[in-house]
N, C-alpha and C positions, 0 to 999 in steps of 0.2 A: 764953647768948643772944647776947652780943656777938661770940663766936667764930662762931656760925652766921650772924649778920648780916654779918660780914666776908666769910665764904665766899660768901654770896649776892651781895654787892656785886661781888666779884671775878668771879663767874660772869657777872653782867650785863655787866661791862666786856669780858670775853672775847667774849661774844656780839655786843656792839656792834662790836668790832674786826673780827670775822669778817664782819660785814655791810657794813663800810666798804670802798670801793675802795682798792687799794694807793696809797700816797702817795709823793711824791718823797722823796729822802733826808732832807730837812729838813721834810717835810710841806707843801711849798709848793703842790703841786697833786695832783690825782688822776691815776693812771696807768691805762691808757695816755693819752698826751698828744700832741697835734699842734697846731702853730700856725704860721701864715704871717703876714708883715707886712713892715714896713720899718724900718730904722734909718737915718734920714736918707734918702739916695738908694739905699741898699743894700737889696735885697729879701732876706728870710731865710725859712728854714723850719726848724722844730725838730720832731723826732719822737722820742718816748720810748716803748718798749714797756712792757707791764704788768710784766714780770719784768726790769726794768732791772737790769743787773749793776753799775751805778755808774760805768761808763766811757763817755766821750763821744768820738765821732769828729767832727772839724770838717773839712769838705770844702772844697777850693779848686779851682775850675775853671780852665780855661786862659784865655789872653788874649782879650779881646773888643775888636776893632779900632775899634768905634764904635757909635753907636745907643744906645737905652735899655738899661739893665742887664737882664740875663737870668739867671734862676735855673735852672741846669742840673741834670739828674738826677744823683744820687749813685751811683757804681758800687757794685754788690753791696749795694744798700740793703736789699733784702728778706732776704738772707742775714745781714747784720749785725744787723738788728732781731730776727730769729729767734734769734740767739745772745745777745740781751740788750743789745746796744750801743745807746746813744742817738746820734742823728745831728743835727748842726746844720750847715746850709749857707747860704751867702749869695752873692748876686751881688757884684760890686765896686761901690762907690759912684760910681766914675767909669769910663768906657770910653775907649778910644783911648790915645794916648801917655802921658797922665797916670797910667795904671794902674800903671806901674812904681813911682811914688812913693807913691801913696795906697792901693793895694789891700791891702798887709799891715796897714794901720791898721784895716781892717774886722774883723779876727779878734778882737781883744781885746773890743770892744763886744758881739760876738755871744756870746762865752763869758760875759761878765758878765750879759747878758740871760738866758742859759740858767740861770745860778745863781739869778737872781731869780725866774724862772718855775718852775723845777723843783727846784733845790737844788745843792749843791756836788758835782761829780763826784769820784770817787776818783782818776780818771786822765783826762788830756786828750791825745788822740792826734790829730795833724794829718795830713791826707791831701790830696795834690794831684797834678795831672797837667800835664805840659809846663810852661807858664809858671807855672801854679799850683804846680808842684813847686819852681820857683825860690823862690816866696814862702815855701813851707813850710820849705825848707832854711835860708833866711835867718832865719826866725822861730826855728827850733830852735837855730841858732847864737847868735842874739842874746838869746833869752829862755829859757834852760834852766831857770830857776826857775819858769816859768809853764807850759811844755809838757813832757810826759813823753817824747815821741818822735814820729817822723814817718815816713810812708810816701810816697815820691815816685815816681810812675810817669812814664815817658818823661822821666827826669831829665836835663836838659842840664847835666851837672856841670862843664863848662868855664865856666859863667856866661854872662851876656849878651854880654860882649865876645868870648868864644870863638865864640858863635853867629853874631854879626854878621860876624866876620872870616872864618869858614868860608863863609858865604853870599856873600862877595865873589868867591869862586872861580867859581861858576856864572855870575855876572854877566860877569866878564871872559872866561870861556870862550865864553859865548854871543856876546859882542860880536866877538871875533876870529874865531869860526867862521862866523857869519852875515854879518859884514862890513856892507856897505851896507844889507842887508836887516834888520839888527837894529833893535830899537826905539830903541836909543841913537842910532843914526845916521840912521834913517829917520823918526823922530818926535822928540818933545820930552821924553823920559824924564829927561834929564840925562845924566850919565856914570856908569859903574860906580864906586860908592863916593861919588858926589856927585849924589844924585838930586834931581829936582824935588820940592819939599816937599809939594805937593798931589797927587803921583802916586797913582793908584788902580789896582787890578787890573782892576776891571770896566770902567772907561771907557778906560783907557790901555794896560794890558799885555795883557789877554786878547784884544782884537781883533787884535793882531799875533801874539802868541806862540802862542796855542792852535791856529790854523790851521797854523803852522809845526811845532808839536809833532806833529800828526797827519798831516803830509805825509810819506809814505814816502821821498820823495826826500831828506829831511833826516836820515835815520836816522844816517848817519855823523857829522854835526855834533852830534846829540843824544848819541851815544855818546861823543864827545869831552868834552862837558859832563859826562856821568855819570862818566866815568873820572877826570877832573880832580877832581871833587867827592868821589868815593868812593861814588856811588850804588849801592844794593843791589837786591834783587829787586822792590822796590815802585816802582821808577822809572817803569815802564810799566804800572802797574795798569790792567786793562781795566774797562769799565763794569759788568760783572757782579759785580765785587768790591764794589761799593757805596761805593768809596773813591776819592778823586782820585789820579792818578798823582803820585808824589813829584817827578817832573821838573817838573810844573806848579806844585806847591806851592812848589818852590824859587824860582820866579820870582814867585809870589803874595806871598812874604814881602817883596818890594821895597816894597810899599805900607806895611808896618810900618816898615821902615827909613827911608823917606822921611818918615813922620810923626814919627819920633824925631829926625830931623835938624831938622825944623821946630820941635819942642819945645825942643831943646837949642841951636838957633841955629848949628849947625856940623856938619861931617862926623863920623861916628862909626866908620867902618870903616877899617882900615889893613892893610898887607901888607909893611911895610918889612923884616921878618925872615922872610918866607915865600918859599920857592922852590917854584914850582908844578911838579908832576910828575904823571904818571898813577898813580893809586892801584891797588894790586894787586887784580885780579879772579881768584879761584881758577879760574874757568871758562875763562880766557884765558891761553894759554901766553906770548904775547908781545903786549903791548898796542899797542906801536908798529906792529908788523907787521899786527895785526888792523885797526887804524884805517886803515893804508895800503891794505888790501884794500877798505876802504869809501870810498876816495878822499880820505882826510884825511891831511895831512902834520902829524902830531902835534908833531914837534920844532919845526917852523916856528911853529906856533900857540903852543906853550909859550913860545918865545922872545919872541913879542909880549906874552904875558901877563906874563912876568917883567921885561919892559922898562917895564911900566906900574906905577909906584909910587904908592901912595895913603897919605897920612898924615892921621890924624884930627886934628880940632881938639881941643887938650888939655882945654879946659873941657867940651866936649860929651862927650868920651870919659870924663872923670872922673865926669860926671853918671850915665852909663849904668853905669859900674863901681860907683858908690856904691850904687845901688839893685838891681843885678842880678848882681853878682859875689860870690864866697864867700871867706871867710877861712880855712876849714878848722878853725876853732876849735869843734869839735863835742864838746859835753859831755853830750849825751843821744843815745840810739840813733836812727839814721837808716837805713832800709831802702829801697833803690832797686829798682824793678821795671821794668826796661828790656826792650826787644825786640831780638831777634837780627837780624831783617831789617827794619830801619827806617832809611831814608835821611835822614829829617829829624833825628831824635835818634840819631845813629850810636852804636854801642856804645863807641867810644873816648872818649865823654864821661865814662864811668865812670873811665877811667884818670886823667883830669885831677883829678877830685875825690878819688880815692884817694890821689894824690900830695899833694894839698893837706892832707888830714887826717894823712897820714903825716908831713909836715913839721912838724906841730904835736904829733906824738906821740900822736895820738888815733885811730889806725886801729881800735882795739877798738870804737869807737862807730859804725862804718860797715860795712854789709854790702850787697853788690850781688847781685841775683838777676835772671836772664834768663828770658824766655819765648820760645818758638818761634812767634811770631805774624808776620804780614806787614803792615807799615805802621804809621804813628804812631797812638798811642792805640787799639790794637786788642786790649788785654788783655781777658780774659773776666772776668765777675763772680766766677767760682770762683777765678781767679788773684788778684784783689784780696782776696777773702775769706781765702784761705789765707795771703796775705802779712800781712794785719792780725793774724790769729791768731798768726803767728810773731813779729811785732813785739811784740804784747801779752805773749807768754810771755817774750820777751827782757827787756822792761821789768820784768816780775814777778820773774824769777829772776836777772837780771844776766848770763845766759849767752847769747851771740850765737848765732843759728841758723847751721848749716852750709848754705850754698847748694846743696851737692851731696847733701844728705840727702833721699832720696826719700820718707821718711815725712813730712817737713815740706813739701817742694816736689815733689810727685809728677810724674814725667815723664808719667804718664797724663793729667794735667791740663794738659799743655802746657809745663811748666817745662823749662828747658834746662840741665842740669848741665854743669860743666866749661868754661864759657865764660870765656876770658881775653882781654879786649879788647887790641888792639895799642896802640902809642903814638899820641898825638894828632898828626895829620899837618900841622896848620897852626899 
């Protein structure tokens, strides 16, 4: 009788379990689960599918120049959820220049909240794009005991000081090419590399530069800017692309640089070790002759640029480097997903980070993959999804994916095998 009673009790328990919704790993909540809210000033969203695989993707969006924090969509969210991944995403608790210092601090509270609401994940994978990619790489370098790996899209591997120094080139090129008509000379923008701290794109830069950009008479000057900077196919994107031309974005960034100067109390860009030249364009046999045909004396303008030396304020520069540069001390897998034709985050950024991790003897922990898209942050959901799967498998097996393996990164999905970026030109 006792044996039969035991069987009966066990059967009841099984039936009860079968009627109960799936629970989090530690039984913290029913699955599927979705919650939005705020942690301090940071908005967050957590989504866990019913068949959670125990792995958590924590998403980091790009830089937000100001205003109230915004919670952005997560790339490939539906594909990731269908595969069983949980997703946690948050805005940054602050916007504007302070983002550099405070945004990475928002990740740990979000992961802790996830553990409290859902349960402990088996694996935590960070994902970020553009400036969010900077935060992810910094977190992976600094906290390898906490995070298992990272996917960084549009990864500016030169770090923030590399970004800001590169964008000094189009400022100087614009100033010497447009002369008295440039906003630096005709208005109160400040000077290249030493901007007015409250300079904004909407109120100050756009009213002057956008009409200049779309004036056909200025094509030669704009081509000089593009070739000095190293702009690619997206420099003149048209309206039907749905994306802003990189040539305009290159000047819109001045608003960010100005705000960072205001934050740090000094100049942050420098070019003491840089010699400006025309970057190679495979479609142009002779860049100097090409510009001459457009009425531009490239050598004379380059001489003016190279005679203009900018030195950053040491304390301001150190502040930016502290929060936005990399050590290369990479002890967990990091996969970058960059774009071949992207003038904002040019492919050569990968070269800089590859050299940094190689100097630390940690090249085995970094893989770079490229996609043949046009323009910054133009990766598809499928490309993000395939990259996450590859990174997850790498974390699981310890074997890094081959970026040229068509089974992992199919050319049919827009991946670009065989890309070897050149040296960093600045």
